C-alpha positions in Angstrom: -27.6 -6.5 -48.9 -25.3 -9.4 -49.9 -24.7 -12.7 -48.2 -21.4 -14.5 -47.8 -20.4 -18.0 -47.0 -18.9 -18.9 -43.6 -16.1 -20.6 -45.5 -15.3 -17.6 -47.7 -15.0 -19.4 -51.0 -18.3 -18.6 -52.6 -19.0 -15.2 -54.3 -21.6 -13.1 -52.3 -25.2 -13.5 -53.3 -28.4 -11.5 -53.0 -31.1 -12.6 -50.6 -33.2 -14.6 -53.0 -30.2 -16.4 -54.5 -28.9 -17.2 -51.0 -32.3 -18.6 -50.0 -32.6 -20.6 -53.2 -29.1 -22.0 -52.9 -29.4 -23.0 -49.2 -26.0 -24.6 -48.6 -23.2 -22.6 -50.1 -21.2 -24.4 -52.9 -18.1 -24.3 -50.7 -19.9 -26.3 -48.0 -20.4 -23.2 -45.8 -23.6 -21.4 -44.6 -24.7 -18.0 -45.8 -24.8 -15.0 -43.4 -25.3 -11.3 -44.1 -22.2 -9.3 -44.9 -23.1 -7.2 -41.9 -25.8 -7.2 -39.3 -28.1 -4.2 -39.4 -28.5 -2.4 -36.1 -31.9 -1.8 -34.4 -32.0 1.4 -32.4 -34.0 2.3 -29.3 -36.2 4.4 -31.5 -36.8 1.4 -33.8 -37.7 -0.8 -30.8 -40.1 1.8 -29.4 -41.9 2.0 -32.8 -42.2 -1.7 -33.1 -44.0 -2.1 -29.8 -47.5 -1.6 -31.3 -47.0 -3.9 -34.4 -48.8 -7.1 -35.0 -46.7 -10.2 -35.7 -46.8 -10.1 -39.5 -46.0 -6.4 -39.6 -43.2 -6.8 -37.2 -41.8 -9.6 -39.3 -42.0 -7.4 -42.4 -40.3 -4.5 -40.6 -37.5 -6.9 -39.6 -37.0 -8.8 -42.8 -37.2 -5.8 -45.2 -33.7 -5.0 -43.9 -32.5 -8.4 -45.3 -34.7 -9.2 -48.3 -33.6 -6.1 -50.2 -34.0 -7.6 -53.6 -37.8 -8.2 -53.2 -40.1 -5.2 -53.7 -41.4 -4.2 -50.3 -45.1 -4.5 -51.2 -44.5 -8.0 -52.5 -42.5 -9.0 -49.4 -45.2 -7.6 -47.1 -47.9 -9.7 -49.0 -45.8 -12.8 -48.8 -45.2 -12.4 -45.0 -48.9 -11.6 -44.3 -49.9 -14.8 -46.2 -47.3 -16.8 -44.3 -49.1 -16.2 -40.9 -52.7 -16.7 -41.9 -52.7 -20.4 -40.9 -51.9 -19.8 -37.3 -54.7 -20.6 -34.9 -54.0 -18.0 -32.1 -54.7 -14.4 -32.8 -51.3 -13.4 -31.3 -49.5 -15.9 -33.5 -46.9 -16.4 -30.8 -48.6 -15.8 -27.4 -46.5 -15.0 -24.4 -48.1 -16.8 -21.4 -47.3 -15.7 -17.9 -47.0 -18.6 -15.4 -45.8 -16.6 -12.4 -44.4 -13.1 -11.8 -41.0 -13.7 -13.5 -41.7 -16.8 -15.6 -43.2 -16.7 -19.1 -43.7 -19.3 -21.9 -43.5 -18.2 -25.5 -45.8 -20.6 -27.3 -44.6 -21.3 -30.8 -46.9 -24.2 -31.6 -50.0 -22.6 -33.0 -49.1 -23.0 -36.7 -50.4 -25.7 -39.1 -48.0 -28.4 -37.9 -48.1 -27.4 -34.2 -44.3 -26.7 -33.9 -42.0 -23.7 -33.9 -40.6 -24.6 -37.4 -43.9 -23.3 -38.9 -42.7 -19.7 -38.2 -39.9 -20.0 -40.7 -41.2 -22.7 -43.1 -44.5 -21.2 -43.9 -42.5 -18.2 -45.0 -39.8 -20.2 -46.8 -42.5 -22.1 -48.7 -44.0 -18.9 -50.0 -40.5 -17.6 -50.9 -40.0 -20.7 -52.9 -43.4 -20.3 -54.6 -42.3 -16.8 -55.6 -39.1 -18.1 -57.0 -40.9 -20.6 -59.2 -43.4 -17.9 -60.4 -40.9 -15.0 -61.0 -38.1 -17.1 -62.5 -40.3 -19.6 -64.3 -38.3 -22.4 -62.7 -39.2 -25.7 -61.0 -37.4 -26.7 -57.8 -36.8 -29.8 -55.8 -36.6 -29.1 -52.1 -34.5 -31.4 -50.0 -34.3 -31.7 -46.2 -33.5 -33.9 -43.2 -35.5 -33.9 -40.0 -35.4 -35.3 -36.5 -39.1 -34.6 -36.2 -40.7 -31.2 -36.7 -38.8 -29.6 -39.5 -40.0 -32.2 -42.0 -43.7 -31.8 -41.4 -43.4 -28.0 -41.3 -41.4 -27.9 -44.6 -43.9 -30.2 -46.2 -46.9 -28.1 -45.1 -45.2 -25.0 -46.4 -45.0 -26.5 -49.9 -48.1 -28.7 -50.1 -49.4 -28.6 -53.6 -47.3 -25.6 -54.7 -46.9 -25.7 -58.5 -43.4 -26.5 -59.8 -42.1 -28.0 -56.6 -41.3 -31.4 -55.2 -40.1 -32.0 -51.6 -38.0 -34.8 -50.3 -37.7 -35.2 -46.5 -35.4 -37.8 -45.0 -36.1 -38.8 -41.4 -34.8 -41.6 -39.1 -37.3 -44.5 -39.4 -38.8 -45.3 -36.0 -37.1 -42.4 -34.2 -39.8 -39.7 -34.6 -43.1 -39.8 -32.7 -45.9 -41.6 -34.6 -47.8 -38.3 -35.1 -44.7 -36.5 -36.3 -44.3 -39.2 -38.9 -48.0 -39.1 -39.9 -47.7 -35.3 -40.5 -45.0 -36.1 -43.1 -46.3 -39.3 -44.6 -50.1 -38.8 -44.6 -50.5 -35.7 -46.7 -51.8 -37.3 -49.9 -50.0 -34.7 -51.9 -48.3 -35.8 -55.1 -45.3 -33.5 -54.6 -44.3 -34.9 -51.2 -41.9 -37.7 -50.6 -41.3 -38.9 -47.0 -38.0 -40.9 -46.9 -37.7 -43.1 -43.9 -33.9 -43.8 -43.6 -32.3 -46.6 -41.7 -30.1 -44.5 -39.5 -30.1 -41.3 -37.3 -30.8 -37.7 -38.2 -27.1 -37.1 -38.4 -26.8 -39.9 -41.0 -29.5 -38.4 -43.1 -28.1 -34.9 -42.8 -24.6 -36.0 -43.8 -26.0 -37.8 -46.9 -27.9 -34.7 -47.9 -24.9 -32.4 -47.5 -22.9 -34.7 -49.8 -25.7 -34.4 -52.4 -25.6 -30.6 -52.1 -21.9 -30.7 -52.6 -22.4 -32.5 -56.0 -22.7 -29.3 -58.1 -23.7 -31.1 -61.3 -26.5 -33.0 -59.6 -27.5 -30.0 -57.5 -27.7 -27.7 -60.6 -29.5 -30.2 -62.8 -32.3 -30.8 -60.3 -32.4 -27.2 -59.0 -32.0 -28.4 -55.4 -33.0 -26.1 -52.5 -32.6 -26.7 -48.8 -35.2 -26.4 -46.0 -33.1 -27.3 -43.1 -31.9 -24.7 -40.7 -28.9 -24.4 -42.9 -31.1 -22.1 -45.0 -30.5 -18.5 -44.2 -34.3 -17.6 -44.3 -35.0 -20.0 -41.5 -32.8 -18.3 -39.0 -33.8 -14.8 -40.0 -37.5 -15.6 -39.6 -36.9 -17.1 -36.2 -35.2 -13.9 -35.0 -38.6 -12.2 -35.1 -40.3 -14.2 -32.4 -37.5 -13.3 -29.9 -38.1 -9.6 -30.8 -41.9 -10.1 -30.4 -41.5 -11.7 -27.0 -39.0 -9.1 -25.8 -41.4 -6.3 -26.7 -44.2 -8.0 -24.7 -42.3 -8.5 -21.5 -42.9 -6.0 -18.7 -40.5 -3.2 -19.3 -38.9 -3.4 -15.9 -37.6 -7.0 -16.6 -37.0 -6.9 -20.3 -33.3 -6.5 -20.2 -32.9 -9.1 -17.4 -34.8 -12.0 -18.9 -33.0 -15.2 -19.9 -34.4 -17.2 -22.8 -34.5 -21.0 -22.1 -34.3 -22.7 -25.5 -34.8 -26.4 -26.3 -32.4 -27.0 -29.1 -30.4 -29.7 -30.9 -29.4 -28.1 -34.2 -28.6 -24.7 -32.6 -30.6 -22.7 -35.1 -33.3 -21.8 -32.6 -30.9 -20.3 -30.1 -28.7 -18.8 -32.8 -31.6 -16.7 -34.0 -31.9 -15.0 -30.6 -28.2 -14.5 -30.3 -28.0 -12.8 -33.7 -30.9 -10.5 -32.7 -28.8 -9.6 -29.6 -25.9 -8.7 -31.9 -28.3 -6.4 -33.8 -28.7 -4.3 -30.7 -31.7 -5.8 -28.9 -30.7 -6.1 -25.3 -31.6 -9.7 -24.7 -29.9 -10.8 -21.4 -28.8 -14.3 -22.4 -29.7 -17.8 -23.4 -29.9 -21.2 -21.7 -29.2 -23.9 -24.2 -31.5 -26.8 -23.1 -30.6 -30.2 -24.5 -31.9 -33.7 -24.0 -29.6 -36.6 -23.3 -28.0 -36.1 -26.8 -26.0 -33.3 -25.2 -23.2 -32.1 -27.5 -24.3 -28.5 -27.0 -24.5 -28.9 -23.2 -20.9 -30.3 -23.2 -19.7 -27.5 -25.5 -21.1 -24.7 -23.3 -20.0 -26.3 -20.0 -16.6 -27.7 -21.0 -15.6 -26.1 -24.3 -15.4 -29.5 -25.9 -17.5 -29.9 -29.1 -17.4 -33.6 -29.7 -19.7 -36.1 -31.4 -21.2 -38.9 -29.3 -23.6 -41.7 -30.2 -27.2 -40.6 -30.8 -29.6 -42.2 -28.3 -33.3 -42.2 -29.2 -35.2 -40.1 -26.6 -38.6 -38.8 -25.4 -37.7 -35.5 -27.0 -36.9 -36.8 -30.5 -36.5 -33.5 -32.3 -33.3 -32.9 -30.3 -31.8 -36.3 -31.1 -28.8 -34.7 -32.9 -25.1 -34.8 -32.4 -23.9 -32.6 -35.2 -25.5 -29.2 -34.9 -25.6 -27.7 -38.3 -26.0 -24.0 -37.3 -23.0 -24.1 -35.0 -20.9 -23.1 -38.0 -22.6 -19.7 -38.2 -21.9 -19.1 -34.5 -18.3 -20.3 -35.0 -17.8 -17.7 -37.9 -18.6 -14.8 -35.5 -16.7 -16.4 -32.6 -13.4 -16.5 -34.6 -13.8 -12.9 -35.8 -15.3 -13.7 -39.2 -12.1 -15.5 -40.2 -13.3 -17.9 -43.0 -9.9 -19.7 -43.1 -10.2 -20.5 -39.4 -13.7 -21.7 -39.9 -12.5 -24.1 -42.7 -9.7 -25.3 -40.4 -12.0 -26.0 -37.4 -14.7 -27.7 -39.6 -12.1 -29.9 -41.3 -10.7 -30.8 -37.9 -14.2 -31.6 -36.6 -14.9 -33.7 -39.7 -11.6 -35.6 -39.3 -11.6 -36.2 -35.6 -15.2 -35.8 -34.5 -14.4 -33.0 -32.1 -12.8 -29.7 -31.4 -11.8 -27.9 -28.2 -12.6 -24.2 -27.8 -10.6 -22.0 -25.4 -13.6 -20.0 -24.1 -17.1 -18.9 -24.6 -19.2 -16.1 -23.1 -20.5 -18.0 -20.1 -22.7 -15.2 -19.1 -24.5 -15.0 -22.5 -24.8 -18.8 -22.8 -25.5 -21.3 -20.1 -26.7 -24.8 -20.6 -28.7 -27.6 -19.1 -29.1 -31.3 -19.9 -32.2 -33.4 -19.4 -32.3 -37.2 -19.5 -35.3 -39.4 -20.4 -35.6 -40.4 -16.8 -36.1 -36.7 -15.9 -38.5 -35.6 -18.5 -41.7 -37.2 -17.1 -41.0 -35.8 -13.7 -40.6 -32.3 -15.2 -43.8 -32.6 -17.0 -45.6 -33.6 -13.8 -44.0 -30.8 -11.8 -44.9 -28.1 -14.3 -48.5 -29.4 -14.5 -48.8 -29.6 -10.7 -47.4 -26.1 -10.1 -48.8 -24.1 -12.9 -51.6 -26.3 -14.5 -49.6 -26.1 -17.7 -48.9 -29.0 -20.0 -45.4 -28.9 -21.6 -44.3 -31.2 -24.4 -41.1 -33.2 -23.7 -38.8 -30.7 -25.5 -40.3 -27.7 -23.7 -40.1 -29.6 -20.4 -36.3 -29.8 -20.9 -36.1 -26.0 -20.9 -37.7 -25.8 -17.4 -34.7 -27.5 -15.9 -32.1 -25.4 -14.0 -33.7 -22.0 -14.7 -31.6 -19.3 -13.1 -33.0 -18.6 -9.6 -34.4 -15.2 -9.2 -33.9 -14.2 -12.8 -36.8 -13.5 -15.1 -37.1 -16.3 -17.7 -38.8 -16.9 -21.0 -39.2 -20.6 -21.8 -39.5 -21.3 -25.6 -42.3 -23.8 -26.1 -41.4 -25.5 -29.3 -44.2 -28.0 -29.9 -47.7 -28.8 -28.9 -48.0 -31.5 -26.2 -50.7 -33.1 -28.5 -47.8 -34.4 -30.7 -46.5 -36.6 -27.9 -49.6 -38.1 -26.3 -48.0 -41.2 -25.0 -45.3 -39.3 -23.0 -47.9 -36.8 -21.6 -50.3 -39.6 -20.6 -47.6 -41.6 -18.9 -46.5 -38.5 -17.0 -49.8 -36.9 -15.8 -52.6 -39.2 -16.9 -54.0 -36.8 -19.5 -53.8 -37.4 -23.2 -53.8 -34.1 -25.1 -55.4 -34.1 -28.5 -55.7 -31.7 -31.5 -58.2 -32.0 -34.4 -55.6 -31.9 -37.1 -53.7 -34.7 -35.5 -56.7 -36.8 -34.9 -57.6 -36.5 -38.6 -54.2 -38.0 -39.6 -54.9 -41.3 -37.8 -57.3 -42.6 -40.4 -55.2 -41.6 -43.4 -52.9 -44.1 -45.2 -49.2 -43.8 -44.3 -47.1 -43.4 -47.5 -43.4 -43.5 -46.8 -40.4 -44.7 -48.7 -37.9 -46.8 -46.7 -34.4 -46.1 -47.9 -30.8 -46.5 -47.0 -29.2 -43.4 -45.3 -26.6 -43.1 -48.1 -26.1 -40.4 -50.8 -26.3 -43.1 -53.4 -29.7 -44.4 -52.4 -31.2 -40.9 -51.9 -29.7 -39.6 -55.2 -31.2 -42.5 -57.1 -34.6 -41.8 -55.5 -34.5 -38.1 -56.4 -33.4 -39.0 -60.0 -36.6 -41.0 -60.3 -39.1 -38.6 -58.7 -37.7 -35.1 -59.1 -39.9 -32.5 -60.9 -38.3 -31.5 -64.2 
């Protein structure tokens, strides 16, 4: 299978090259030339699979340039560091309400599902091609730590993660800046996530710099991230009671759109997922898009759900590509208009497939209290946003994106309980090693020039 850029000006690449490249040279994002279809017989066969085997069965349709035995071994290894035997347990809170817990990986967040795998794919690339790579990413919280822990100590790699200084939770920062690994560089930038992401995109657009340092991306712009995330939607759908499977709505906390895009792409492959509720915090560009059709940048306001403190949703371009009938010229036009004006108006969206909700900081503690009082369940601030405005009477699956232990101050203030986790407690005594830096391409380029693995 080949992979094409949403902007149509990059030659098609194989899976491994598309993953290694990350952002397409024309500034677009890679997608499969066509989406494989999963039949009813396929879905019936998948029902008895464990998580790693299901992931292999799904990804072998995409990673066609990796020998299947090797791919299977990589995937099995990627899910050995998850603490729950189900990897992604589906918890039933009441008859028609479920929570898909995606926080049992090594960094206690849903990003581990893709980034443990991506780290191993990068490790294979270094081994098979005899190359060294420098991995670059921006994070609003969880991506950075998950990416770092996917590459910790891997030979031939260095990883640079830019994050907004003072705008992640203290424990999120410690997961990035207290590893003690020589190949990890936590870059605390003086701006927002969007500032960091914009600087990194400019660096990836510098082809000479990118090629010389063999830069690879770990953000959700990387194709492997989205494909790996498709699997947990399939896993959850297969575990729902059969009588409600096709009616369940997935409520998804999201800022960068990759988490919900993965479910939507799986739907396009023939899995009858009913629909998706896009749950945002007060940084609500996606809420405004799906309620008004206006996709327009606003100011980023730090929040209690910091991983969603985003106003430019990178993965939206992939959705746009399909929405305009795979017309790359139209994608280039819309993205240029968005870059120039900070906004774009869309005529219509499928309001039945996508609904949206918005949750302010003032509402989050109350939601955490209500969930705990009604179900005895502790939701982190991001997951709590997804409980707002669930469709009455419709079966719902809430995507739980992070452990509440990563946000102890917010949970304690809401319900008087401070959740803990041994891996997070261990971080508190380790030295914090971060590099304060300007959120500009010039500053980040200079730092990489000095510290890149050659």
